[in-house]
N, C-alpha and C positions, 0 to 999 in steps of 0.2 A: 503494501500500498505506500509506504514513504517514497519508494523509487518510482510508482505511476504520479503519485502528487507533486513530485517535484520536477519531473519531466513536464506535466501538464504548466507548473510555476514557469519555470524557465522560458518556454515559447511564449506564454502570455505577456510576458514581460520584457522579454528580449525583442519580438516583433511586433507589438501593439501597442501595448501601456506608455511605453519610454516616448511612443511618437506621439500619441495623444495628450497624453499629459504636460509635455512640454509644449508641443504645439498651442494647445488652448491655453496655456499659461502666457506665451507669448502674446498669442491673440488677444487675449484680453487686455493685457497690460498695456499695448499698443491703442486698442479702440477706448480704453478708460484715461487714456493718457496719463499712464502712472498713477492711476488713485492710491494705490497701495503706499506711495511716496508722497505723492502731491496732497494728500486729505489726511497725513497720518494724525496731525493734531485734532482735527476733526473727528477724528475715531476714537481718539482716546476720551474726547467728549461724550460722545453719541453713546460710549458704552455704560456712561452712569447717569443716563438719562432717567428720569424717576416715571415709575408708573400712577395711574390712578386708583383708588380705592377698588378693590374687589374687579380687575380687570388683567385677570392673567400674571404672566410674569415680568417683573422687570427685565429693562435689558439686559443689567448685569445677571441676574439671575439664568437668563437665557445664556448667555456668553461663559458663566461657569459649568452650566451643563455641558456647553460646546468644548470646553477648555477640559474638563473630568473626563470627558471620552477622549478627546485628543493627549491629554498627559497621561500616560500609561507606563508599563513598561519598555513599551517600545521605547521611551525616551531613553530607556536604561540599559535593558537588554540588547533590543536594538539597533540602537548605536552601538553598544559594545560589538555584537556580533557583527556589524558591517564594519568596522575598524580591523578585527581580526582578519575576517574574512577576505575583504577587498581591500584595507589598507587605509590608511589615514586620511587618502585624500576622498573618500566616500563621505566625510565632511563635509568637503567644499559643494558635492553635490546633492548634498539636505540643503544647506544654506540657499543655495541656487533656487531649490524647486520650491522652497517655502516663500521666497520673494516672490518668484512668478507665480506660483500657485495662491497666495493670497489676493490676485487679481480673480482668480476663479474662486474663491472663496466669497469675494464681495458680490459677483454674479448669482451664484446659486442662493445665496442667503437672501439676497435681495428679492429673485423671482420669489423664493419661500414666502417672503412678507405680503408681496402684491396677493399671492392667490391663496393666502391662509384662509381658514374658515373658523366659525363662533363652535365652540360644542357645547351647546347650554347643561347638559347632562355632566360634562367633567368640568363647567364653568373655567373654561379655556379656551385659548386659542390652537387650533391643530392645523399642521400644512407638512410641507416636504417636496421633494421630488417627485414622488407618486401624486401628489394632490395637483401641482402646476404642469405635470404631464397631462394629467385628466382636463382640466380646464384650460388649458391654453392651447394645446394639442388636439384637444376633444379625442383622446386615445386611452380609454379606461384599462382596456388591454395591455398596453406598455407601461401602466401606472400600476397594474399587480403583479405584472414580471420585474418592474423595480423594487417592488415592497417586497415580493419572496427573496430576492437576491439580496437586500438590507437585512430582513430577518435572519437570512442563513449566515449572514457576515457578523453581525454583532451580537445578536442571540447566541448562537453557536459556533461561529469559527474565532470571533474574536474574545468571547466570553470564555471559551475553554482555553485559548491562548493565554490569557491572565493567571487563571488559577493555574496553569503551568508554571506560569513563572513566579508566581508566589512560592510553589512550593520549591522551585530551583534556589530560591533566596537561602533556603535551609539545609542547601547542600554540605555548607562549610561546618554545619553542627551536626552532622549525621554520618558514619562511612556507610557507604552502600546504599544511598537513599533510596534509589529506584527499586530495592528489593525490600524495604523495610514497610513497616505497617503506616507509618509519618503519612505519604501523600495520602494515603486513605481515611486518615483521622483529620486532616487539613482541609480534603474532599467535600468530607460530611458536615464540618463546621462551616465551609463558605456556602456551601451548598443551601442550609438551613437559615443562615443569615440574609444570603441571596432573596431565597423566598417569602421570608417576614418583609423586607424592603420593596419587592416587588409588589405585593400587597398593600403598601404605602405609598402609592403616587404621589398623594400632596408633599409629602416630604422633600422628595428628590431633589427639587431645586434649593430649598434650604440647605440641605447635607451637601449639597457639591458648591453651593455661595460660601461656606465656612469652612470646609476641610479643605479644598483645591488652592485657594491662596495660601493658605497655614503651610499646607505641605512643599508647593512649588516656593514658597521664601525659603523653609529652611534648607531645602536640598541646594538653591542657587547662593545661599549664605556659606554652606562648605566647598561649592565652586567657586565664590570668591575668595575665600579663605587662601585655597590651594593658588590659585592664580595670583595671589598679592605678595604671599611666600615664595612665588614661584617667578617672578615677576621679570627678571632678567632672561628667563629660559622661553619668553611667549612668540619674540619673534624668530627663533630658531623653529617652534615647533608650527607656524604659521606658516613658514618657508616648508616644512616637509610636509604640509597638507596641500599648499599649492604645487609642490612639485610632483606629488603622487596623482595630485587630480586631474593634472596635464601630460602625466608619462604614459606616451602610446602604449606600451606594454602593459599598463595598469588598466587603462580603459580598454583597450581591445583583446588583452590576451584573456582567453578564458572568459569572451564577452559575457556568459549569463553569471559570472563570479568576478566581474571587475568591478572597480571603485565607482565608476559610474552606476551599474545597472544596481546594486547593492543601496548606494547613496538614495538615489532615486524611488526604491523598492521600501527602505527602511524610512527614506524623508513622508513617503505616502503612510504608511502605515501609521506614522506617528504623529502627522497633522492633519492627513485625513482630506487636504485643499481638492477640492472638484471632484469627490468620490461621493457625494452627495447625501453626507451623515449630518453634519452642523446645520444644513438648512432646516432639520425636523426637529431642532433646539431653538432656531432661529424664529420661526414661525410660531412660537407660544410667546415672544416679547410682545408689551405693549409699546409701541411706540406710535410718534404724530406721521413719520413719514418712511416706507421700505429700505432705502438708501441708509438711513443711521445704522439699522442692523446689520446690512451689509458691511458699511463702515467698520462697526464694533468687532465684527468676526475676523475682519483683517489683524487686529489688534490679538486674537486668539490663535491665529497660526504663528505670528510672533513670538507669542509666549512660549508656544510649544517647540519652535525649532530653535529661532533664534536665541534665547532664554535657556530654556531647558534639555535641550537635545546639545546645546554648545557647553553647558556646565562639565555634560557626561564627557563629550571630547575632550575637554581640557584634564578634567578627572583622572581619565586615563593615560592620554600622551604626556602628562605631566610629572605622572606619579608612579606609573608601571611600564615594565618590560614588554609591552605590548605585541612585540616582535618575536618575542622567543617563550612565551610565557604558555603554559599547560593549562589556563584557565580561559573559560570566555563566556558572555552572556553577564548575569546576576554576581556570579562568583569573581569574574573578574573585576567588577567596580567593586565588589567589596573588600577585594584585597588592596587595589588602590588609595581606596577612602582610609583603609585600615594605616596604609604607610604614611599618610598623613596626622592622623588624628588619635593615632594607637588600635589596640583591639576594639574598643568602643566605637570606631569606624563600621567594623564588619555589622553591630547590631543597629547602627543608625541607620544602615541603607535597609539590612532586613524590615525594619518599621516602615522606613520611605515606601519599597515596595510593595509592601504589604496595604497602605494607604493607598498608591498612587492607585495600584491593581484594582482594589475594591472599590475607589469610587468609579473608574473606569467600567466596571461591572454594572455600575447603577446607571451611569450616564449610556452605556450602550443599550440597557434594557429598556430606558427614555425613548430612544430611536426606534427598536424595535416594537412596542408597543403601540408606537403612533403608528406605525403601518400595519399592524396587525386590526386597527380599527379603522383603516383604509378600505382594508378587504372586507372585515365583517366587525360589527359590534356585539355579535352574539356573546353573551355572557360566560354560556361553557367552553366555547374557543379559549377566550381570554385564560381562562382556570386553566385550561390544559397546555395553552401557550405557557402560563407563568410557572408551573410545574416542570415542562419540559427544558424552560431556559434554567433553573435550578438543578435539575438534573444533569445537564451539558457543563455547568460549571463544576460538578463532582466529577465528571469524565473528564475533562481537561486538567484536574488536579493529577491524573492517574495515566496521563498521555505522555506520549515520547517527545522527543523537540523537535525530531524534524518532521513528525504527521501534523504536530501543533503550527508549528510556523506556516508549513505550505498548505495547510487547508485554511488558516485566515488570508494568507496571500492570494489564493485563488478567489474565495468568495468575494474578496474585497476585490479584486482586479475586474470578475464580471462585473459587479455593481456601478464600480468607477467606468466601467466603459459604456453603460446605460446614460449614466449621468452625462458624462462629458457629451457624447453627441447630442443630448437634448439641449444642455445650455448653450451650445455653440448655436442652435436653431432658434432659441427665445434671448438669445444675448441681447438683441436690440432693445427690447422689452426693459432690460437692466440697464443698457445706457440710456433710454428715455429718461426712467427715473431718476440715474444719477444728473443730467442735466436739468432737470427739475428742479432735484435738489440744492444745485451750484447757483441756478437763476435765483432761487428765491434767498440764498444765503447773500448771494451780492447785493441784495436790496434791504439786507439788514433785518431779515424775518426769519423766525423760527420755523423750518420747512414744515410744512401742513401737506398732506396727499389726497387726494382726489382722484378716481379713477379717469375722471376726463381729461385731467392733465396731460397726461400723455397717451390720449386718444383709447383709452379701454372701455369696455362695457360689459366685462366678463368677469369682474372681482364678486368675491362677497362681503368684504368688510370694509370696504372704499368707496361706496358710493355715496 
C-alpha cells in the first residue's frame, strides 16, 4: 500500500500540482497587482475587525480557525522532513510558494465571503468552495465532488496524519515505540477527546482563538532565542539555503525528491493556500466587505509559513547536524531544541506538537463538517460522520509514516486541483470585489459591500 500511494503521490505533484499552484499564484499576484504586498497594512487591520452581537464569528475567530488548521505538525515535522530529504533549499521554495500562494488565498476567501449563506439552525454563516461552485458556476454536482474530496482530506487524511505526528513525538521516550502499547493508548485518548469536541461545535472558534496565538507565540520565541544567540551564523545559513535552492542537481536530480518538489509539497500542506480549505472558515466571518476577509487570510498564510515554518528551518539549520543525523521529523526537531535549552527542549517540543496537532484536528473537523452540511443536513449522517472522524484519529495514531504522509498528500492534491481550476474561472469576481474595496477606501470610507456594486445578482447575504 505504501509503495502504491507513494507512486500516485509522486505523479500528482511532479506532473500536475507544481504547475497549477505556481501558475495560479503568479496569475493572481499579477491580476491583483501584488495585493499580498500592496495591502499588507489593510490586511492587518481587517483581521481585527469587530462583529455585531449574535452575528456569526468575528474576522479574528475565523482567521484563527484557518490558522489552527494551517498551523499544525506540518510546520514542524513537514519542514524537518523536507530539509532532510530534499536539502535546505526546500525552505526557499516554501517561502516563495507562501508569497505567491497568499494571492490565491485572497481570491478563494473573498469568493467564499461573496457566496456564503446564513444557516438559521446553526446561527452562523456557512460557505466555502462547494458553495461558490454551486452558486457561481451552477454546478452542484461539482460542488459535491469538491466537498467529498475535502472531507476525505481533512477528516481522514490530515487528521490521521496529525494523530500520527503526536505519537511520533513520544519516540524519544519509548524504545521501539511502534511495537509498544503507547500508540494505541494515545490513539484512544485522542479519539475520545476529538469526539467530545466534534459534538461541541460552538466552542471551536473560541478554543482556536485562544490556543493558536499562545502556541505560535511560544514556538516563535524559542526560534528568536536561537536566532539571536546564533546571529553571526544567519548569513551563512541563508547562503546555504539559496545555494541549494538554485543548485541544478538539487532541483532536478531525482525530481520527485528534489528540494523544489518537497518545498512546494510541504509548503502546500502547511499553508494550504489555494487548496480550498481556509475559505470554509473565511465564510463564517461577519465582515462589511468580502475583500476584508480575503485580506485577513493573507496574514494567516504569512503566520504559517514565513513565521512558524521559518522558525523550524532556523531551529534545524542553526542547531543540528541535519546532513548526517539519524533523526527526521519531530524527533529531529526535539534534538535540535534540546541543544539550545537542554533536555527540557525535548519536552517543550512534545507539548507544542501535541497542542499544534490537536488544534489542527479541531480546525480540520470544522472544514469537513461545513462540507457534510453542503451535501446533506441529515442529523444521523452528521452523527455517523463525527464518530467516523474520531475513529480515523485513532487509526492515524497507529499508522506508518509512509502511509500517513502519502494518504494526506494525495487527498490534498486532488482537492487542490478542483479548487484551483474553479478559482481561476471565478477570479474576475474577486478582482471586481477588490477594486470596489479600494475605490471606497480611496474615498475615505469604511468599505461596505452590495452585490450590485460588482454587477452580481446571485448572492444570499449581500442583497
